N, C-alpha and C positions, 0 to 999 in steps of 0.2 A: 241832477246832483251837480252841476256845473252847466255855464255856458262858455263860449268861445272866448268873452271877454275877459274872464277868469281867468281862461287858461293862459292866453298871452299875457295875463300881468304875472302869472307867475313863472312864465319862458322868458320876462325881461328879466326879471328879479331871482334868474338862473336857481327858481325853485321849483319845478315842474319836473314828474315822473311821467319820463319815457322808456317805451320798451318796442323792439322789435316784436312784430307779429309772432314769430318763431318762441321768443321768450316771453311774451304774453300768455300760449296757449301752454307752454310750461308753466306758467304761475296759477294760471287757472288750476292745471290739472292739481298742483299743491294747498291751493288755499280756496278752490271755490269759486265761482261766476262774483257774487256778493263782494268777498274781501278783494278780489283781484278789478272790482270797482271805483272800491274805496282808495283804492292804493295809484291808479294810475290814471294819469291826464292824458298821456296821448301815445295811440299804436301805429307806429309806422310801417308798410305794408313796399312793397317791391316784388320788379318785375324785369327781366333783362329779355326779349326776343325778337324775329324778325316780326317788325310793323312797318309792311312794304305799303301802306295807304300814310305815305308819309312824304315831305318836300318842303323847299326850304324858297321863301320869297327873298328875292335881293332888288335891292335899287342901287345900278351900277354908280347914279348923278352922271349929267351929261357931257354929250364930249364938244368939243369946239372948229365945225361950227355943229349942231346939235343935231340928233340923229333920231329918227321914230322908228326901234327895233321894230322889226316884223318876222324874220326868223335869226336865232341863236341857238350857239353851241360850246357848251364850255367842257373844255376837255373831250371832245368828240360827241359828247349828250346832248342831245335836243332840251332848250328850255325854250318854258312856251314864253308867247309876247304878246299876248293878245288883249293888252289891258292899258297903261300908261306906256309912253316913248318908252324907258328903261328901267321900268321894269318886269322883276321874270320871274317862272317859278318854275322850278327844278325838282322833276318825280323822283321821285327814291328809285321806281324800277324802272327809269327809262334806260333804257340799252344805248350803247355805244352807236354812234355811227359811223365812226369814222375815227382810227387810232393812230399811234406813232406821231403823236404832240409834243415838240420838245427835245426824245431822246431816239429819234430814228426808228425804234420797236414799233413793230407790228407783227406782234406774235399773240399765241391765244391767250398771254395774262392777258394784253390790253383789250383782248376785246371782251374776255370774261369783268367787263366794268359798266358799272350804271352810276344814276342819278348818285345812288347810295356811295359811290366811292369818292364823288368830288366830291360832295357835302361834307363828308369825312376830312378831306384833304383839305379842306376850306378851313374844318372848325379845327384843324391840326396848324394853319397858319402857313400851308402850301399855298405857292404861286399854282396858277390853273389858268391855260389856254382860253381867249372867249373871240370867237369869230361871229358879228352879227353883221346882216344883213336891213335896211332899212326902205321904207317908204317913202319917196322925196316928197316934201311937199312945201312951199313957201317958209313954214317954220320951220321945218326938219328938212335941210337943204344938201343933210349929207347921206350916202349909197350905203357905204359899209366902214367894217369898225374891225381893227383887229389889234387886240393887246394880252396881256398878263394880268390877273386881279387877283385879289388876298381879301381875309376876311379882312384888314383894315382899310386895304383904297377903295371899298365901298360903302353906299351911304347905310341900306339896310341890308340885315342876314338874319334871320328868323325861320325857326321853324314853324309850321306851320299845316297841322296834322287832319284828315279829313277823320280818323278812323285809327284810332290806339286803343287799346286796354281792353282789347275782348275780353266779354264775362266767360270765360270760358270756352273750350275749343272741342277739335273733332280729335279723334286719333285715326292717323291712314293706315290703310290694308292694302295690298294688290293682292287678290285670289285670281287672277290670269293667268296669260304663260309666257308673259314678254316684261321687262323692269320695266316701272312707269316713273318719268320725272316730272316731282309734283312741287307746288309750294310748301309742303312738308320735307323736300328734300328725296333721293329716290329710294323707293318700295320695292322689294325684290318679288318677283313671282311667286303664286301659290303660299299665301304667306309666308313668305322666309324672313318679313320684319315688320316690325310695329312703329309709328311716330308719332307724336306728341308735342304741342308745340308752348300749353299752358303750365306753370310753376304751383300750380294746386292753391296748396293750405296759405302758400305765402302773399299769393298773386290778388290786387287790390281790391278787385273788385267781386269778390268773392269775399271776401270779410266786410263788405256792405252790399249786400244783394240785392237789398232793395233801394240804392242809392240815395239813405236819409241824411248822409252825411257830408256827399260827394254833389254838388252842384256847381251852376255856368259861374267861372268868380272864383273858384276854389286853385286854392296857390297846391304849387304840385311840385318834386325834381323833376325835370327834364332833360336827360342828357348830361345832368351834371349842372344846370343850372336852375334858376327857380322858373317857373312857367306857369301855367293857368291852364282851365278847361274854359275851353271858349263854347260848347254847344252840345249836343249828342251826337256823336259819331254816326257815319256813312253806316247802314244796315244795320243800325238799334234796331235791336228786336227783346225790347224785354215783358214782351208775353210769351216767350221761350214757356213752356212746359218746367216747371219747379219742384223740388222734392219736399217735404214739409219741412226742411231747416231753411228753405227759401231759395237757397243755390239752385240755377238752371242746370238742366239735362243735356244741355250745348249749346250752341252761340247763342247769344243774349247781348243786354246793354255793350253800346259802344261810345267811347269818347273821343270828340275832337282835339285838339289841343295846341298849344302855342309857348313859344319861348325863347329868346332871345341866345340864338346859336355862336354869337361874338362869346358868349360868356359860357359857351360847354366847351366836355373834354371829350376825346378822341376813346378813353377808356370808355363812355357811356353811349359813345354812338358812332359805327362801323356799318361798313359796306360789307356788304357780302354776294354772295352769287350763287344761288341754286344750279347745279348742272345740269341742263334740258329745261328748266322754266325759267331763270333771267336772273335780274340784281334786284335786290332788298338791301332793307336796314335794319341792323341789328341795333334796339337801341333801350337803355336805360331809365324806365321810370316807377317815382314814390310816391305814393299815397299818403300824408299824415290822417289818421282817423282820430276826431277829438272823443274823450270819453265823455259824454254829456248824461250819460245815464247806463243803469245794470244792464239795458237790451245790447248798446253797443260791444260789452264784455264777450254776450252771450253770441253775439253774430263772429265775433272775433275767435272764438274757442273753436271754432268748427277743422275739423281736422280732414286728414286725406284719403282716411276710411270712409266719412262722411258726403263727400264728394264724387262726382261719375261723370264718365265723360262718352259720348256714344262712338264705335267701331265702327268706321265708311270704309267701305270697300272699291277704289278708286278702279279699279277694271272694269264698271260699266260706265261708259260715258253719257250721263243725265245729269243734269243739273240734281236730280235726288235720288240717291245713289240708296241701294241697300246697302243695311248697317246687319254689325255682328251682335247687338246688342249695347247694354251701357257695360262700361269698366269701370271702378276707382282707382283714384288714383294714388294709394296706395299699394294699387295692385301694379299700377306703372311705374311708378317709380321701384318697385324691389327689379325690375330686370326684363319680367318676365308676364306673360300673358296668357291665360288659355282663349283661343278661338277654335270654334269649330272642333273642337277634340281635343286642340292641337298650339301645344305649349311655344309661345311665339316672343323672341327676342324685341325687347321694344327700348328705345331710346328717346330722350327728350333732345327738339328742336331750342330750346331754350336752354340756357345759362342759369343753374339750380345752384351754382354758385355766385355767379355775378348780381343774381337775384337775392339772394338774401347779403350783397355788400350795397345794393341801393338802398336795403332797406339799415344796414347799417350806419352808412353815412347820410342818409338824412336821420337819423337821431341823432348824432355829432352836432350837426346843423344846428337844430333843436334848442339840445343843451346845451350848445354855445352860445346861442341868444343868437343865432344868424337868420333863423327861418320861424316866423309869426303865422299864424293858423288865420284863413280867410273866411269869413262869412257867404256863403252864397247869395248871390242877388236872384237867382231864380233856380227853380227845380231842373232837373233831368226829366223831360216827358216818359210817364210811366206806361203810357198806354197805345206806342207804336207796333201797329203789326208788320210783318214783313212784306214785302208783297211782290212775287215776279214777274220780271219783264211780262213773260206771256200770260199772264196772267188778268196786266192792267186793262180796263174797260172794260170787261168781261161782269 
């Protein structure tokens, strides 16, 4: 029906019809798939959820005399310095090693910080403290360096995230007899609560289940700025079992993303701390889906009752944990699910409100001609199996 070039031409002329994925689902219910495909050019999706496999590349610029950094801390959080002399990688889930920088405080609040908080502060234009130890060489004679930096005083500052946008995930519960503190947050004993993290039917990859529209080079909304898909994400597992509608029944595809953090906004990039687990990063990501044919609309019409996730018991300390079966996202969003004959309260770790706002903002960018679509330069591989560490080589 359409090509991306044709859609971009309509965007440039402010004539493209763009709907958020929720509005598209409602439109399909009114007029059907075929008519909706004739009307709509682009569908915008969004999510706002913890994405701890994220981080920032920073290039500080050289000191005088020059330094070859081999150990570095930014606001007490260790940044990896094992490549270029003043290149750093600050991981979102790296924990603070020392606190009390600048304001003399050393309380619980300062200890509940990590790389995600430092990234948020830099994006927000705040100054952060940097301490570096160098390897002294003839060309890099400086042994140490201490200063404050901002996003405007360093050369490069961009997010480079190895694993974002999980295509589906799990629901966490705790069938044991003590509280557990997990990457899904606190799980109370004896199935007292359940937590899920994917926003379901508005999530980007659940609306393009076979990644036919999303590939390497796809332009996206990342943290309030323009970003790109760079590769498959770590733990990419497209061979996950799937329903007849092609959506996976558990964690499946993932994507690696990149974007200029100097252009991002703290509304969409927020450091967070999960009690008893550690720091992470809440990140807003939106993906536009070009309506090239009716199949795109058919996939995007999927509803929460058509999507499922496995209920996993975290009380068993093993890589493969027992499950209590599958539950639909419609059930999850109702606030209660039935588990082992018990009604259990359930809550999302993602923000459904902000996920919707991501899709709305991306739609506005396209409506205003500020954002056009890109052709993928290569597809995301769809034949990757997940290989647990203890099974390698067998």
